[in-house]
C-alpha positions as CSV (number, residue, x, y, z in Angstrom):
1,X,-54.9,128.1,29.5
2,X,-54.5,127.2,25.8
3,X,-56.0,129.9,23.8
4,X,-58.1,128.5,20.8
5,X,-57.5,129.9,17.3
6,X,-59.8,132.0,15.4
7,X,-62.4,130.2,13.4
8,X,-63.7,132.8,10.7
9,X,-67.2,131.9,9.4
10,X,-67.8,132.9,6.0
11,X,-70.9,135.5,5.3
12,X,-72.2,137.6,2.8
13,X,-72.0,140.8,4.7
14,X,-74.2,143.7,5.0
15,X,-74.9,143.7,1.1
16,X,-75.9,140.4,1.1
17,X,-78.2,140.6,4.1
18,X,-80.3,143.3,2.6
19,X,-80.4,141.7,-0.9
20,X,-81.8,138.5,0.8
21,X,-84.3,140.4,3.0
22,X,-83.0,138.5,6.0
23,X,-85.3,139.1,9.0
24,X,-83.8,141.1,11.8
25,X,-84.1,141.9,15.5
26,X,-83.0,145.6,14.7
27,X,-84.9,148.9,14.0
28,X,-83.9,150.5,10.7
29,X,-84.4,154.2,9.7
30,X,-84.5,153.0,6.1
31,X,-87.7,153.6,4.0
32,X,-87.6,149.9,2.8
33,X,-88.9,148.6,5.9
34,X,-89.3,145.1,4.4
35,X,-85.7,144.7,3.8
36,X,-84.5,145.4,7.3
37,X,-87.2,145.0,10.0
38,X,-87.5,142.0,12.1
39,X,-90.8,139.7,12.0
40,X,-91.5,141.1,15.4
41,X,-91.6,144.5,14.5
42,X,-93.5,144.3,11.1
43,X,-96.1,142.0,9.7
44,X,-94.3,138.9,9.2
45,X,-95.2,136.0,6.9
46,X,-95.4,132.6,8.0
47,X,-92.3,131.7,6.2
48,X,-90.2,134.2,7.8
49,X,-91.2,133.1,11.4
50,X,-90.3,129.3,10.5
51,X,-87.0,130.4,9.2
52,X,-86.4,132.1,12.6
53,X,-87.6,129.2,14.4
54,X,-85.3,127.0,12.3
55,X,-82.2,129.2,12.8
56,X,-82.9,129.4,16.3
57,X,-83.2,125.7,16.8
58,X,-79.9,125.3,14.9
59,X,-78.3,127.5,17.5
60,X,-79.6,125.3,20.5
61,X,-78.5,122.1,18.4
62,X,-75.2,123.5,17.9
63,X,-74.5,123.6,21.5
64,X,-74.8,119.9,22.0
65,X,-72.7,119.1,18.7
66,X,-69.5,117.0,19.3
67,X,-67.5,119.7,17.6
68,X,-64.1,121.3,18.4
69,X,-64.6,124.4,20.5
70,X,-63.3,126.7,18.0
71,X,-65.7,125.3,15.2
72,X,-68.7,125.1,17.5
73,X,-68.2,128.9,18.5
74,X,-68.0,129.7,14.9
75,X,-71.1,128.4,14.0
76,X,-73.1,129.8,17.0
77,X,-71.7,133.3,16.1
78,X,-72.9,132.8,12.4
79,X,-76.4,131.6,13.4
80,X,-76.7,134.4,15.9
81,X,-75.7,137.3,13.3
82,X,-78.1,135.7,10.8
83,X,-81.0,135.9,13.4
84,X,-80.3,139.3,14.5
85,X,-79.8,140.8,10.9
86,X,-76.2,141.8,12.0
87,X,-73.3,142.7,9.8
88,X,-70.6,140.7,11.9
89,X,-70.2,139.0,15.4
90,X,-67.4,137.5,17.3
91,X,-66.9,135.3,20.7
92,X,-63.9,136.0,22.9
93,X,-62.9,133.6,26.0
94,X,-61.6,135.3,29.2
95,X,-58.2,134.4,30.3
96,X,-58.0,134.8,34.0
97,X,-54.3,134.7,34.2
98,X,-53.7,137.4,31.5
99,X,-57.1,139.0,32.6
100,X,-58.1,139.7,29.1
101,X,-60.4,138.4,26.4
102,X,-58.9,136.2,23.5
103,X,-61.1,136.1,20.3
104,X,-61.9,132.6,19.7
105,X,-64.4,132.8,16.6
106,X,-65.6,135.5,14.4
107,X,-68.3,135.9,11.6
108,X,-67.6,138.3,8.5
109,X,-64.8,140.4,10.1
110,X,-61.8,141.0,8.1
111,X,-58.6,139.5,9.5
112,X,-56.6,142.7,9.9
113,X,-59.6,144.2,11.8
114,X,-59.5,141.4,14.4
115,X,-57.4,141.8,17.5
116,X,-56.3,138.5,19.1
117,X,-56.2,139.6,22.7
118,X,-58.3,142.5,24.4
119,X,-57.2,144.0,27.6
120,X,-59.8,145.1,30.0
121,X,-61.3,148.3,28.6
122,X,-60.2,148.0,25.2
123,X,-62.5,147.2,22.1
124,X,-66.0,146.2,22.6
125,X,-65.0,142.8,24.5
126,X,-62.5,144.8,26.8
127,X,-65.4,147.1,27.6
128,X,-67.7,144.4,28.7
129,X,-65.0,142.8,30.8
130,X,-64.3,146.3,32.4
131,X,-68.1,147.0,33.3
132,X,-68.9,143.2,33.9
133,X,-72.5,143.9,32.2
134,X,-73.9,144.1,28.7
135,X,-72.8,147.0,26.5
136,X,-75.0,148.6,23.7
137,X,-73.5,151.6,22.0
138,X,-71.9,153.0,18.8
139,X,-68.7,151.5,18.5
140,X,-66.7,154.8,18.0
141,X,-68.1,155.9,21.4
142,X,-66.0,153.4,23.2
143,X,-63.1,154.6,25.3
144,X,-60.5,152.4,23.4
145,X,-62.0,151.3,20.2
146,X,-59.6,148.8,17.8
147,X,-61.6,148.8,14.7
148,X,-61.3,151.8,12.7
149,X,-63.8,150.7,10.1
150,X,-66.6,149.8,12.6
151,X,-66.7,153.4,14.4
152,X,-70.3,154.0,13.2
153,X,-71.5,150.6,13.6
154,X,-74.3,149.8,16.5
155,X,-72.9,147.3,18.7
156,X,-74.2,144.7,21.3
157,X,-71.6,143.2,23.8
158,X,-73.0,140.5,26.0
159,X,-71.0,138.6,28.9
160,X,-71.0,134.8,28.8
161,X,-71.4,133.7,32.3
162,X,-71.3,130.0,33.7
163,X,-72.5,129.6,37.4
164,X,-72.0,133.1,37.9
165,X,-68.5,133.7,36.5
166,X,-67.4,135.4,33.4
167,X,-65.9,132.9,30.7
168,X,-66.3,135.2,27.6
169,X,-67.9,137.8,25.6
170,X,-70.5,137.6,22.7
171,X,-70.6,140.8,20.3
172,X,-72.4,141.7,17.3
173,X,-72.5,144.8,15.2
174,X,-74.6,146.5,12.3
175,X,-73.9,149.3,10.2
176,X,-76.5,152.0,10.0
177,X,-79.4,152.4,9.6
178,X,-79.6,149.2,11.8
179,X,-80.1,149.6,15.5
180,X,-80.6,146.8,17.9
181,X,-83.6,146.8,20.1
182,X,-84.2,145.4,23.4
183,X,-85.6,142.3,22.1
184,X,-82.3,141.8,20.2
185,X,-80.5,142.2,23.3
186,X,-82.8,139.9,25.2
187,X,-82.1,137.4,22.4
188,X,-78.4,137.6,22.6
189,X,-78.5,137.0,26.2
190,X,-80.5,134.0,25.7
191,X,-77.9,132.8,23.1
192,X,-75.0,133.7,25.3
193,X,-76.4,131.3,27.9
194,X,-76.4,128.5,25.5
195,X,-72.8,129.5,24.4
196,X,-71.8,129.2,28.0
197,X,-73.2,125.5,28.3
198,X,-71.3,125.0,24.9
199,X,-68.1,126.3,26.2
200,X,-68.2,124.2,29.4
201,X,-69.3,121.0,27.6
202,X,-66.4,121.5,25.0
203,X,-63.8,122.1,27.6
204,X,-64.9,119.2,29.5
205,X,-64.6,117.0,26.5
206,X,-61.1,118.2,26.0
207,X,-60.2,117.8,29.5
208,X,-61.4,114.2,29.4
209,X,-59.5,113.6,26.1
210,X,-56.4,115.0,27.7
211,X,-56.8,112.9,30.8
212,X,-57.4,109.9,28.7
213,X,-54.2,110.6,26.7
214,X,-51.9,111.1,29.9
215,X,-53.3,107.9,31.5
216,X,-52.4,106.1,28.3
217,X,-48.9,107.6,28.5
218,X,-48.4,106.3,31.8
219,X,-49.5,102.8,30.8
220,X,-47.5,103.0,27.5
221,X,-44.2,104.0,29.6
222,X,-44.9,101.4,32.2
223,X,-44.5,98.8,29.4
224,X,-41.8,100.5,27.9
225,X,-39.4,100.6,30.8
226,X,-39.4,96.6,30.9
227,X,-39.2,96.3,27.1
228,X,-35.3,96.6,26.6
229,X,-32.2,96.0,28.8
230,X,-30.5,99.1,27.0
231,X,-31.3,102.3,28.8
232,X,-30.9,104.5,26.0
233,X,-33.3,102.4,23.8
234,X,-35.8,102.3,26.4
235,X,-35.5,106.0,27.4
236,X,-36.0,106.6,23.2
237,X,-39.2,105.0,23.2
238,X,-40.4,106.8,26.0
239,X,-39.7,110.0,24.5
240,X,-41.3,109.1,21.2
241,X,-44.4,108.0,23.1
242,X,-44.5,111.3,25.1
243,X,-44.4,113.2,21.6
244,X,-46.8,110.7,19.9
245,X,-49.5,110.7,22.5
246,X,-49.5,114.4,24.1
247,X,-48.4,116.2,20.7
248,X,-45.8,118.2,22.4
249,X,-43.6,119.5,19.6
250,X,-40.3,118.6,21.6
251,X,-39.1,116.2,24.1
252,X,-35.9,115.4,25.8
253,X,-34.6,112.9,28.5
254,X,-31.3,114.2,29.8
255,X,-29.2,112.0,32.1
256,X,-26.8,113.0,34.8
257,X,-23.2,112.0,33.8
258,X,-22.1,109.7,36.6
259,X,-18.6,110.7,36.2
260,X,-19.4,114.2,36.1
261,X,-22.2,115.1,38.5
262,X,-22.5,118.7,37.4
263,X,-23.3,117.7,33.9
264,X,-26.4,116.7,31.9
265,X,-25.9,114.3,28.7
266,X,-28.6,114.8,26.1
267,X,-28.7,111.8,23.7
268,X,-32.6,111.0,23.7
269,X,-34.8,113.3,21.8
270,X,-38.4,113.3,20.5
271,X,-40.3,115.5,18.3
272,X,-38.7,117.9,16.0
273,X,-35.5,117.8,17.8
274,X,-35.2,114.1,16.9
275,X,-35.3,115.0,13.3
276,X,-32.2,117.2,13.6
277,X,-30.2,113.6,13.8
278,X,-28.4,111.8,16.6
279,X,-25.8,113.6,18.5
280,X,-25.0,114.0,22.1
281,X,-25.2,117.4,23.8
282,X,-23.9,118.3,27.4
283,X,-25.1,120.8,29.6
284,X,-24.0,121.9,32.9
285,X,-26.6,121.9,35.7
286,X,-25.7,125.7,36.9
287,X,-27.7,127.0,33.6
288,X,-30.8,126.4,31.8
289,X,-34.2,125.5,32.9
290,X,-33.2,121.8,33.1
291,X,-30.1,122.7,35.2
292,X,-32.6,124.5,37.5
293,X,-34.9,121.3,37.8
294,X,-31.7,119.4,38.8
295,X,-30.3,122.1,41.4
296,X,-33.7,122.8,43.0
297,X,-34.9,119.1,42.8
298,X,-38.4,120.3,41.8
299,X,-40.4,120.7,38.5
300,X,-40.0,123.8,36.6
301,X,-43.0,125.2,34.8
302,X,-42.4,128.1,32.5
303,X,-45.0,129.3,30.3
304,X,-43.3,132.2,28.6
305,X,-39.6,131.6,28.1
306,X,-38.9,134.7,26.5
307,X,-39.2,136.5,29.9
308,X,-37.0,133.8,31.6
309,X,-33.3,134.5,31.6
310,X,-32.7,130.9,32.3
311,X,-34.0,129.5,28.9
312,X,-31.4,128.0,26.8
313,X,-32.3,127.3,23.0
314,X,-31.1,123.8,21.9
315,X,-28.5,123.9,19.3
316,X,-30.1,123.9,15.8
317,X,-33.6,124.3,16.9
318,X,-36.5,126.8,16.8
319,X,-37.5,128.5,20.4
320,X,-40.8,127.2,21.7
321,X,-42.8,129.3,23.9
322,X,-43.1,127.3,27.1
323,X,-40.9,124.6,28.8
324,X,-41.8,122.1,31.5
325,X,-38.7,120.4,33.0
326,X,-39.3,117.4,35.6
327,X,-36.5,116.0,37.7
328,X,-36.0,112.2,37.4
329,X,-35.3,111.3,40.9
330,X,-34.4,108.3,43.1
331,X,-34.9,109.2,46.7
332,X,-32.9,112.4,46.9
333,X,-30.7,111.7,44.0
334,X,-31.3,113.3,40.9
335,X,-30.8,110.8,37.8
336,X,-31.9,113.1,34.8
337,X,-34.5,115.4,33.6
338,X,-37.8,114.8,31.3
339,X,-38.0,118.0,29.6
340,X,-40.8,119.0,27.1
341,X,-41.5,122.2,25.1
342,X,-44.6,123.6,23.4
343,X,-46.3,126.5,21.7
344,X,-48.8,126.6,24.2
345,X,-48.8,127.0,28.1
346,X,-48.6,124.0,30.3
347,X,-51.1,123.4,33.3
348,X,-51.2,121.2,36.4
349,X,-52.6,118.0,34.5
350,X,-49.3,118.5,32.4
351,X,-47.0,118.7,35.2
352,X,-48.8,116.0,37.3
353,X,-49.1,113.4,34.4
354,X,-45.3,113.7,33.6
355,X,-44.3,113.6,37.0
356,X,-45.7,110.3,37.1
357,X,-43.8,109.3,33.9
358,X,-40.8,110.7,35.7
359,X,-41.3,108.3,38.5
360,X,-41.3,105.4,36.0
361,X,-38.3,106.6,34.3
362,X,-36.5,106.7,37.5
363,X,-37.0,103.2,38.4
364,X,-36.2,102.2,34.8
365,X,-32.6,104.1,35.0
366,X,-32.1,102.9,38.6
367,X,-33.1,99.3,37.6
368,X,-30.7,99.5,34.6
369,X,-27.6,100.7,36.8
370,X,-28.3,97.9,39.2
371,X,-28.7,95.6,36.2
372,X,-25.4,96.7,34.7
373,X,-23.8,96.4,38.3
374,X,-25.1,92.7,38.7
375,X,-23.9,91.9,35.0
376,X,-20.4,93.3,35.7
377,X,-20.1,91.3,39.2
378,X,-21.3,88.3,37.1
379,X,-18.8,88.6,34.6
380,X,-16.1,89.2,37.2
381,X,-17.3,86.0,39.1
382,X,-17.2,84.0,35.7
383,X,-13.9,85.3,35.0
384,X,-12.4,84.4,38.1
385,X,-14.3,80.8,37.8
386,X,-12.6,80.5,34.3
387,X,-9.3,81.7,35.6
388,X,-9.3,78.9,38.3
389,X,-10.3,76.2,35.8
390,X,-7.6,77.3,33.5
391,X,-4.9,77.3,36.2
392,X,-5.9,74.0,37.7
393,X,-6.6,72.1,34.7
394,X,-5.4,73.5,31.1
395,X,-2.3,75.3,32.4
396,X,-1.2,72.4,34.2
397,X,-1.6,70.1,31.1
398,X,0.0,72.5,28.7
399,X,2.9,72.8,31.1
400,X,3.3,68.9,30.9
401,X,3.2,69.1,27.2
402,X,5.6,71.8,27.0
403,X,7.9,69.6,29.1
404,X,7.4,66.5,27.2
405,X,7.8,68.3,23.8
406,X,11.2,69.8,24.9
407,X,12.6,66.5,25.9
408,X,11.1,64.5,22.9
409,X,13.9,64.9,20.6
410,X,16.5,63.7,23.0
411,X,14.3,60.7,23.9
412,X,14.1,59.6,20.3
413,X,17.9,59.5,19.9
414,X,18.6,57.7,23.3
415,X,15.7,55.2,23.3
416,X,13.3,55.0,20.3
417,X,10.8,52.9,22.7
418,X,10.8,55.8,25.1
419,X,10.4,58.4,22.4
420,X,7.3,56.7,21.2
421,X,6.0,56.4,24.5
422,X,6.3,60.1,25.1
423,X,4.9,60.9,21.7
424,X,1.7,58.8,22.9
425,X,1.7,60.6,26.1
426,X,1.8,63.7,24.2
427,X,-1.2,62.9,22.3
428,X,-2.9,62.1,25.5
429,X,-2.2,65.1,27.1
430,X,-3.4,67.2,23.9
431,X,-6.6,65.3,23.8
432,X,-7.3,66.0,27.7
433,X,-6.5,69.6,27.2
434,X,-8.7,69.7,24.2
435,X,-11.6,68.0,26.3
436,X,-11.2,70.4,29.1
437,X,-11.4,73.5,26.8
438,X,-14.4,72.0,25.1
439,X,-16.1,71.6,28.3
440,X,-15.5,75.2,29.6
441,X,-16.7,76.3,26.2
442,X,-19.8,74.5,26.4
443,X,-20.3,76.2,29.9
444,X,-20.1,79.5,28.3
445,X,-22.3,78.9,25.3
446,X,-25.9,79.6,25.2
447,X,-28.2,76.8,26.0
448,X,-29.7,75.2,23.1
449,X,-32.8,73.1,22.8
450,X,-32.1,69.3,23.0
451,X,-33.5,66.8,20.6
452,X,-36.0,64.4,21.6
453,X,-34.7,61.6,23.8
454,X,-30.9,63.0,23.6
455,X,-29.1,64.4,26.7
456,X,-26.4,66.0,24.4
457,X,-27.2,69.3,22.3
458,X,-27.5,68.3,18.6
459,X,-25.0,69.0,16.0
460,X,-25.7,72.4,14.4
461,X,-25.4,70.9,11.0
462,X,-27.8,68.2,12.1
463,X,-30.4,70.7,12.7
464,X,-30.3,72.7,9.6
465,X,-28.2,75.8,10.5
466,X,-26.1,75.5,7.3
467,X,-29.2,74.9,5.0
468,X,-30.4,78.4,5.6
469,X,-28.0,80.0,3.1
470,X,-28.9,78.0,0.1
471,X,-32.1,76.2,1.1
472,X,-33.8,78.9,3.2
473,X,-35.8,78.9,6.4
474,X,-38.5,76.4,5.7
475,X,-36.1,73.6,4.7
476,X,-34.2,74.3,7.9
477,X,-37.1,74.3,10.0
478,X,-38.4,71.0,8.4
479,X,-35.2,69.7,9.3
480,X,-35.2,71.0,12.7
481,X,-38.7,69.9,13.7
482,X,-38.4,66.4,12.1
483,X,-35.2,65.8,14.1
484,X,-36.6,66.8,17.3
485,X,-40.3,65.9,17.1
486,X,-41.1,62.4,18.3
487,X,-43.7,60.2,16.0
488,X,-46.8,60.9,17.9
489,X,-46.9,64.7,17.3
490,X,-48.0,65.6,13.8
491,X,-46.6,68.9,12.2
492,X,-48.1,71.3,9.5
493,X,-46.1,74.0,8.0
494,X,-47.3,76.8,5.8
495,X,-44.4,79.1,4.5
496,X,-46.4,80.2,1.2
497,X,-46.5,84.0,2.1
498,X,-42.9,84.1,3.3
499,X,-39.9,85.8,1.5
500,X,-36.1,85.1,2.4
501,X,-34.6,87.4,5.0
502,X,-30.9,88.2,6.0
503,X,-29.2,85.2,7.6
504,X,-29.2,87.0,11.2
505,X,-33.0,87.2,11.3
506,X,-33.7,83.7,9.8
507,X,-31.1,82.2,12.4
508,X,-33.1,83.8,15.2
509,X,-36.4,82.4,13.8
510,X,-34.9,78.9,13.3
511,X,-33.9,79.1,16.8
512,X,-37.4,80.2,17.9
513,X,-38.8,77.3,16.0
514,X,-36.4,75.0,18.0
515,X,-37.5,76.5,21.5
516,X,-41.1,76.4,20.6
517,X,-41.0,72.6,19.4
518,X,-39.0,71.8,22.5
519,X,-41.5,73.5,24.8
520,X,-44.4,71.5,22.9
521,X,-42.6,68.1,23.5
522,X,-41.3,68.9,27.0
523,X,-44.1,71.0,28.8
524,X,-47.3,71.2,26.7
525,X,-48.1,67.7,26.0
526,X,-49.3,68.5,22.5
527,X,-50.3,66.1,19.7
528,X,-50.3,68.7,17.0
529,X,-47.9,71.6,16.0
530,X,-48.7,74.4,13.5
531,X,-45.7,76.6,11.9
532,X,-46.5,79.3,9.6
533,X,-44.6,82.4,8.3
534,X,-45.1,85.3,6.1
535,X,-44.1,88.8,4.8
536,X,-46.1,92.0,5.4
537,X,-45.3,95.4,4.2
538,X,-42.6,96.4,6.8
539,X,-42.2,93.2,9.0
540,X,-42.1,89.5,8.8
541,X,-44.1,87.1,11.2
542,X,-43.7,83.6,12.6
543,X,-46.5,81.8,14.1
544,X,-46.2,78.7,16.2
545,X,-49.2,77.0,17.9
546,X,-49.8,73.6,19.4
547,X,-52.8,71.9,20.9
548,X,-51.4,71.0,24.3
549,X,-52.4,71.7,27.7
550,X,-51.5,75.7,27.6
551,X,-50.1,77.7,30.3
552,X,-51.2,79.7,33.3
553,X,-51.2,83.5,32.9
554,X,-49.7,83.8,36.5
555,X,-46.7,81.6,35.8
556,X,-43.3,83.1,35.6
557,X,-41.9,82.8,32.0
558,X,-39.1,80.1,31.8
559,X,-35.7,80.3,30.3
560,X,-36.9,79.4,26.8
561,X,-39.4,82.4,26.7
562,X,-36.8,84.7,28.1
563,X,-34.2,83.4,25.5
564,X,-36.8,84.2,22.7
565,X,-37.5,87.7,24.0
566,X,-33.8,88.5,24.1
567,X,-33.5,87.3,20.5
568,X,-36.4,89.2,19.3
569,X,-35.9,92.5,21.1
570,X,-32.3,92.4,20.3
571,X,-33.3,92.5,16.6
572,X,-35.7,95.4,17.0
573,X,-39.1,93.0,16.8
574,X,-41.6,92.1,19.3
575,X,-43.3,88.9,20.1
576,X,-46.5,87.8,22.0
577,X,-47.5,84.4,23.9
578,X,-51.4,83.8,24.3
579,X,-53.5,80.8,25.2
580,X,-55.0,79.1,21.9
581,X,-58.7,78.1,22.2
582,X,-60.0,75.6,23.0
583,X,-56.7,74.5,24.3
584,X,-52.8,75.0,23.7
585,X,-50.6,77.9,23.1
586,X,-49.9,80.4,20.2
587,X,-46.6,82.3,19.9
588,X,-46.2,85.1,17.5
589,X,-43.1,86.8,16.6
590,X,-42.5,89.8,14.4
591,X,-39.2,91.2,13.0
592,X,-38.4,94.1,10.8
593,X,-38.6,93.1,7.3
594,X,-35.1,92.9,5.8
595,X,-35.4,90.7,2.4
596,X,-32.3,89.1,1.3
597,X,-31.3,88.9,-2.4
598,X,-31.3,85.9,-4.4
């Protein structure tokens, strides 16, 4: 369990308590009864009783406040200390794994007098843990006291139980002449019961928050694995999300080197290790906790790396106290390791949620490998096709050109008419070869949107690419749209908030204008098109909408939308397509802002 840090509440201490004549549940041997006695042991004024009721009610209200556990316990300790007229107080939480009490909150105890962890039998908290019952004693009479200055204090230690199980210890102390009464013990037991509810509620709230964060992580990773064809880019986004949502100081995603199955390659890092800069580390699977996850094919959860000889400190990084390594597996094959480090121990919720993430990463890595294989096969098939075309067409033509050119001089000398005929033939062959090459280049070039009523791709000059450099995106977009749109479709443009971007980005935005305009013409049956663009602090946006018939959310995106996605993702941007009310489609694109100079 993650041990909470201490919350030290400020207090005036014993001197302040006596000076302010705070009512107390203790009995005092002092002559000045009015300064130390409780309203229940002296003739109390109405204001004293009202003050006690108010403080007691505040204790009860604190239990149900939506506060972090440390702050909540600190307030409860402070209220109880004032009500009981004590000099100090503390609450510790029981750690069943360590079988000790860990100090969680205190009031008016100096830092140097606090002990973080109290084993069974040590200090007042450890004594309550050992006896499993309330303890009322002089602090110096404890078997193993831990606070030298508190030797003469009268102390009360009360177990905090929830459903019969010990979950913590509540302690208060007072310097002589104050001594706590049976009424004080009864009151502290009452407050301890409320504290138990507070601890349980706070832990439930934290657990729910952790579950929500881990569910969000799984959803985000599921979306990330389809966001980029590049596996390292996708894994880096996943590592960043693990660090962002769960707050682990360090995260790594290592991959098995296909050429060296006994080696892990670490290029992807999140958190503190990412700040060390990009680099590639290689680690044998025969060492380290990550290596153990690969060899054993199961999760390795180590909550104290200092006592695990397998731990390897990453180069240039500080050592954390806990490490969780999950093998990324496809069937029986280990593809890599998802590894996170933390200053606090991991638990089953951490393990289970990250194992789900590792399953998603396995699908992504395997899918990327299949994609690479299919792409290589496609390239090979295209090369073979190109080789056949070159051999059957262009190579034969070039061979004829070569033969004719070699005999051209002799033909001119022998018969000028034959020389002229061969020259004409040479030109025809050259034109034929040019046509063949142009056709093959057309097959290899990306598909571009065609103009309205035309079966041929428009000339780039005609659609405004050359205008980008000197006249900007708006002029080029106006020429593109006016060339493509039929008369019955109206168009409005707004580029007032736009600043010129680098040409690579503006070319992509222009091609998206082409694609969206083509879709509006061929598919949407639109009568109006709106195109606007603007520049924000860190990005530039382009929005294109029409009033057409819209689209079905269940339909498979066409080649045009896929082409837009590839263009935008390749430039580090994002896009979104949605229905426009009452009808139509709206496409919004964002790219990182990269202004271009005048």
